[in-house]
MDTraj code that builds the backbone (N, CA, C; nanometers):
import mdtraj as md
import numpy as np

residues = "MET GLN ASP LEU GLN ASP ALA ARG TRP ARG LYS SER SER PHE SER ALA ASP GLN GLY GLU CYS VAL GLU VAL ALA SER ASN LEU PRO GLY LEU VAL ALA VAL ARG ASP SER LYS ASN PRO SER GLY PRO ALA LEU VAL ALA SER PRO GLY GLY TRP SER ALA PHE LEU ARG GLY LEU ALA ARG GLY GLU LEU SER ALA".split()
xyz = np.array([
    [6.9328, 1.1318, 10.1637],
    [6.8158, 1.0691, 10.2230],
    [6.8312, 1.0695, 10.3753],
    [6.7264, 1.1089, 10.4428],
    [6.7291, 1.1168, 10.5883],
    [6.6976, 0.9808, 10.6499],
    [6.7614, 0.9503, 10.7611],
    [6.7320, 0.8286, 10.8353],
    [6.6154, 0.8569, 10.9300],
    [6.5017, 0.7973, 10.9022],
    [6.3814, 0.8193, 10.9822],
    [6.3493, 0.6995, 11.0706],
    [6.4475, 0.6130, 11.0891],
    [6.4292, 0.4904, 11.1665],
    [6.3817, 0.5163, 11.3094],
    [6.4289, 0.6239, 11.3710],
    [6.3929, 0.6537, 11.5099],
    [6.2737, 0.7489, 11.5228],
    [6.2096, 0.7761, 11.4109],
    [6.0965, 0.8697, 11.4137],
    [5.9808, 0.8122, 11.4951],
    [5.9200, 0.8988, 11.5755],
    [5.7968, 0.8638, 11.6479],
    [5.6845, 0.9397, 11.5793],
    [5.6077, 0.8676, 11.5014],
    [5.5036, 0.9268, 11.4185],
    [5.3764, 0.9475, 11.4996],
    [5.3086, 1.0601, 11.4722],
    [5.1800, 1.0863, 11.5367],
    [5.0887, 1.1503, 11.4336],
    [4.9605, 1.1302, 11.4520],
    [4.8648, 1.1983, 11.3656],
    [4.7638, 1.2723, 11.4510],
    [4.6966, 1.3642, 11.3912],
    [4.6037, 1.4505, 11.4624],
    [4.4922, 1.3706, 11.5275],
    [4.4540, 1.4130, 11.6459],
    [4.3390, 1.3505, 11.7120],
    [4.2107, 1.3830, 11.6378],
    [4.2123, 1.4816, 11.5507],
    [4.0955, 1.5177, 11.4708],
    [4.0755, 1.4230, 11.3533],
    [4.1724, 1.3361, 11.3262],
    [4.1618, 1.2477, 11.2097],
    [4.0528, 1.1428, 11.2254],
    [4.0223, 1.1027, 11.3468],
    [3.9127, 1.0090, 11.3766],
    [3.9161, 0.8846, 11.2887],
    [4.0348, 0.8342, 11.2617],
    [4.0509, 0.7108, 11.1835],
    [3.9804, 0.7153, 11.0488],
    [3.9831, 0.8302, 10.9823],
    [3.9230, 0.8443, 10.8499],
    [4.0082, 0.7792, 10.7412],
    [4.1341, 0.7512, 10.7707],
    [4.2209, 0.6867, 10.6728],
    [4.2859, 0.7823, 10.5742],
    [4.2574, 0.9101, 10.5845],
    [4.3160, 1.0087, 10.4946],
    [4.3907, 1.1117, 10.5780],
    [4.5017, 1.0699, 10.6326],
    [4.5725, 1.1534, 10.7292],
    [4.7203, 1.1626, 10.6945],
    [4.7824, 1.2627, 10.7497],
    [4.9273, 1.2702, 10.7480],
    [4.9756, 1.2459, 10.8894],
    [5.0957, 1.1959, 10.8991],
    [5.1596, 1.1741, 11.0283],
    [5.2841, 1.2617, 11.0330],
    [5.3149, 1.3108, 11.1510],
    [5.4289, 1.3997, 11.1700],
    [5.5219, 1.3399, 11.2747],
    [5.6503, 1.3475, 11.2476],
    [5.7530, 1.3073, 11.3449],
    [5.8374, 1.4312, 11.3723],
    [5.8343, 1.4780, 11.4963],
    [5.9114, 1.5975, 11.5312],
    [6.0171, 1.5687, 11.6371],
    [6.0426, 1.4424, 11.6622],
    [6.1414, 1.4049, 11.7631],
    [6.2818, 1.3877, 11.7063],
    [6.3004, 1.4141, 11.5794],
    [6.4292, 1.3918, 11.5152],
    [6.5162, 1.5173, 11.5256],
    [6.6444, 1.5026, 11.5522],
    [6.7313, 1.6196, 11.5689],
    [6.7384, 1.7050, 11.4418],
    [6.6930, 1.8291, 11.4521],
    [6.7074, 1.9231, 11.3423],
    [6.6130, 1.9074, 11.2261],
    [6.5109, 1.8254, 11.2383],
    [6.4169, 1.8127, 11.1279],
    [6.2797, 1.7658, 11.1747],
    [6.1835, 1.7894, 11.0876],
    [6.0460, 1.7430, 11.1061],
    [6.0116, 1.6636, 10.9808],
    [5.9521, 1.5468, 10.9982],
    [5.9156, 1.4627, 10.8843],
    [5.7638, 1.4459, 10.8795],
    [5.7106, 1.4384, 10.7577],
    [5.5675, 1.4228, 10.7359],
    [5.5483, 1.3108, 10.6348],
    [5.4499, 1.2231, 10.6597],
    [5.4232, 1.1137, 10.5663],
    [5.2731, 1.0875, 10.5582],
    [5.2348, 1.0124, 10.4581],
    [5.0962, 0.9706, 10.4377],
    [5.0697, 0.8499, 10.5269],
    [4.9692, 0.8570, 10.6119],
    [4.9429, 0.7469, 10.7056],
    [4.8991, 0.6195, 10.6343],
    [4.8477, 0.6307, 10.5116],
    [4.8078, 0.5107, 10.4367],
    [4.9276, 0.4386, 10.3756],
    [5.0416, 0.5066, 10.3697],
    [5.1607, 0.4496, 10.3075],
    [5.2821, 0.4754, 10.3966],
    [5.2859, 0.4150, 10.5149],
    [5.3940, 0.4454, 10.6096],
    [5.5334, 0.4075, 10.5613],
    [5.5453, 0.3165, 10.4673],
    [5.6777, 0.2809, 10.4162],
    [5.7146, 0.3628, 10.2930],
    [5.6257, 0.4515, 10.2514],
    [5.6510, 0.5363, 10.1359],
    [5.7379, 0.6553, 10.1706],
    [5.7471, 0.7491, 10.0785],
    [5.8338, 0.8648, 10.1006],
    [5.7801, 0.9575, 10.2095],
    [5.8703, 1.0344, 10.2651],
    [5.8354, 1.1346, 10.3669],
    [5.8904, 1.2694, 10.3227],
    [5.8172, 1.3725, 10.3530],
    [5.8623, 1.5088, 10.3317],
    [5.9397, 1.5494, 10.4561],
    [6.0570, 1.6074, 10.4380],
    [6.1419, 1.6458, 10.5507],
    [6.1670, 1.7962, 10.5444],
    [6.1524, 1.8627, 10.6576],
    [6.1735, 2.0073, 10.6660],
    [6.2504, 2.0406, 10.7929],
    [6.3074, 2.1588, 10.7950],
    [6.3694, 2.2074, 10.9187],
    [6.2572, 2.2454, 11.0141],
    [6.2831, 2.2483, 11.1441],
    [6.1785, 2.2924, 11.2369],
    [6.1272, 2.4328, 11.2048],
    [6.2156, 2.5231, 11.1644],
    [6.1729, 2.6579, 11.1278],
    [6.0857, 2.6596, 11.0034],
    [6.1226, 2.5784, 10.9062],
    [6.0425, 2.5673, 10.7842],
    [5.9050, 2.5093, 10.8127],
    [5.8999, 2.4094, 10.8997],
    [5.7721, 2.3481, 10.9374],
    [5.6842, 2.4495, 11.0112],
    [5.7438, 2.5267, 11.1012],
    [5.6679, 2.6293, 11.1736],
    [5.6130, 2.7341, 11.0773],
    [5.6934, 2.7753, 10.9805],
    [5.6476, 2.8731, 10.8819],
    [5.5325, 2.8166, 10.7990],
    [5.5411, 2.6903, 10.7624],
    [5.4337, 2.6242, 10.6892],
    [5.3042, 2.6236, 10.7706],
    [5.3131, 2.5877, 10.8980],
    [5.1942, 2.5848, 10.9839],
    [5.1353, 2.7244, 11.0027],
    [5.2217, 2.8259, 11.0165],
    [5.1722, 2.9638, 11.0277],
    [5.0992, 3.0051, 10.9006],
    [5.1532, 2.9677, 10.7855],
    [5.0878, 2.9986, 10.6589],
    [4.9525, 2.9307, 10.6464],
    [4.9438, 2.8070, 10.6912],
    [4.8148, 2.7384, 10.6908],
    [4.7138, 2.8097, 10.7801],
    [4.7572, 2.8459, 10.8998],
    [4.6675, 2.9112, 10.9956],
    [4.6178, 3.0458, 10.9425],
    [4.7006, 3.1146, 10.8666],
    [4.6634, 3.2456, 10.8115],
    [4.5846, 3.2351, 10.6810],
    [4.5706, 3.1116, 10.6283],
    [4.4999, 3.0933, 10.5014],
    [4.5835, 3.1286, 10.3809],
    [4.7126, 3.1416, 10.3977],
    [4.8016, 3.1800, 10.2869],
    [4.8214, 3.0678, 10.1861],
    [4.7885, 2.9462, 10.2223],
    [4.8154, 2.8319, 10.1354],
    [4.6879, 2.7700, 10.0796],
    [4.5779, 2.8400, 10.0876],
    [4.4520, 2.7881, 10.0361],
    [4.4536, 2.7801, 9.8852],
    [4.3855, 2.6815, 9.8316],
    [4.3789, 2.6650, 9.6859],
    [4.2825, 2.7627, 9.6236],
])
top = md.Topology()
chain = top.add_chain()
for i, resn in enumerate(residues, 1):
    res = top.add_residue(resn, chain, resSeq=i)
    for name in ("N", "CA", "C"):
        top.add_atom(name, md.element.get_by_symbol(name[0]), res)
traj = md.Trajectory(xyz[None], top)
Protein backbone atom coordinates (compact mmCIF):
# COMPACT_ATOMS: atom_id res chain seq x y z
CA MET A 1 0.00 0.00 0.00
CA GLN A 2 1.35 3.40 -0.98
CA ASP A 3 1.54 6.27 1.49
CA LEU A 4 -0.48 9.08 -0.08
CA GLN A 5 -0.41 11.33 2.98
CA ASP A 6 1.66 14.02 1.22
CA ALA A 7 -0.33 13.90 -2.01
CA ARG A 8 -1.50 17.24 -3.42
CA TRP A 9 -4.71 16.36 -5.22
CA ARG A 10 -6.03 18.36 -8.16
CA LYS A 11 -8.93 17.96 -10.51
CA SER A 12 -9.53 19.26 -13.99
CA SER A 13 -10.71 22.82 -14.41
CA PHE A 14 -13.19 21.36 -16.90
CA SER A 15 -15.00 19.53 -14.08
CA ALA A 16 -16.99 22.68 -13.17
CA ASP A 17 -18.01 21.20 -9.80
CA GLN A 18 -20.19 18.52 -11.43
CA GLY A 19 -19.35 16.12 -8.59
CA GLU A 20 -18.31 13.33 -10.95
CA CYS A 21 -14.59 13.86 -11.17
CA VAL A 22 -11.29 12.18 -10.60
CA GLU A 23 -8.43 13.84 -8.81
CA VAL A 24 -4.78 13.30 -9.66
CA ALA A 25 -1.72 13.65 -7.44
CA SER A 26 1.54 13.80 -9.38
CA ASN A 27 3.78 15.31 -6.72
CA LEU A 28 4.72 11.96 -5.19
CA PRO A 29 8.19 10.52 -5.86
CA GLY A 30 8.00 7.87 -8.57
CA LEU A 31 4.24 7.57 -8.82
CA VAL A 32 0.98 9.17 -9.88
CA ALA A 33 -2.20 8.56 -7.88
CA VAL A 34 -5.80 8.90 -9.04
CA ARG A 35 -8.94 8.87 -6.88
CA ASP A 36 -12.67 9.56 -7.04
CA SER A 37 -13.34 13.12 -5.86
CA LYS A 38 -16.63 12.01 -4.26
CA ASN A 39 -14.77 9.53 -2.05
CA PRO A 40 -11.44 11.13 -1.09
CA SER A 41 -10.82 8.67 1.75
CA GLY A 42 -11.49 5.70 -0.52
CA PRO A 43 -9.02 3.74 -2.60
CA ALA A 44 -6.66 5.31 -5.10
CA LEU A 45 -5.23 3.91 -8.30
CA VAL A 46 -1.44 4.23 -8.34
CA ALA A 47 0.74 4.13 -11.46
CA SER A 48 4.29 4.93 -12.46
CA PRO A 49 4.73 8.28 -14.22
CA GLY A 50 5.50 6.40 -17.45
CA GLY A 51 2.41 4.24 -17.09
CA TRP A 52 0.26 7.31 -16.43
CA SER A 53 1.69 9.06 -19.51
CA ALA A 54 0.97 5.99 -21.64
CA PHE A 55 -2.60 5.91 -20.32
CA LEU A 56 -3.12 9.59 -21.19
CA ARG A 57 -1.65 9.07 -24.68
CA GLY A 58 -4.04 6.16 -25.21
CA LEU A 59 -6.98 8.31 -24.15
CA ALA A 60 -5.94 11.12 -26.49
CA ARG A 61 -5.65 8.67 -29.40
CA GLY A 62 -9.06 7.10 -28.66
CA GLU A 63 -7.47 3.72 -27.97
CA LEU A 64 -9.43 3.27 -24.74
CA SER A 65 -12.92 4.10 -25.96
CA ALA A 66 -15.72 1.72 -25.05
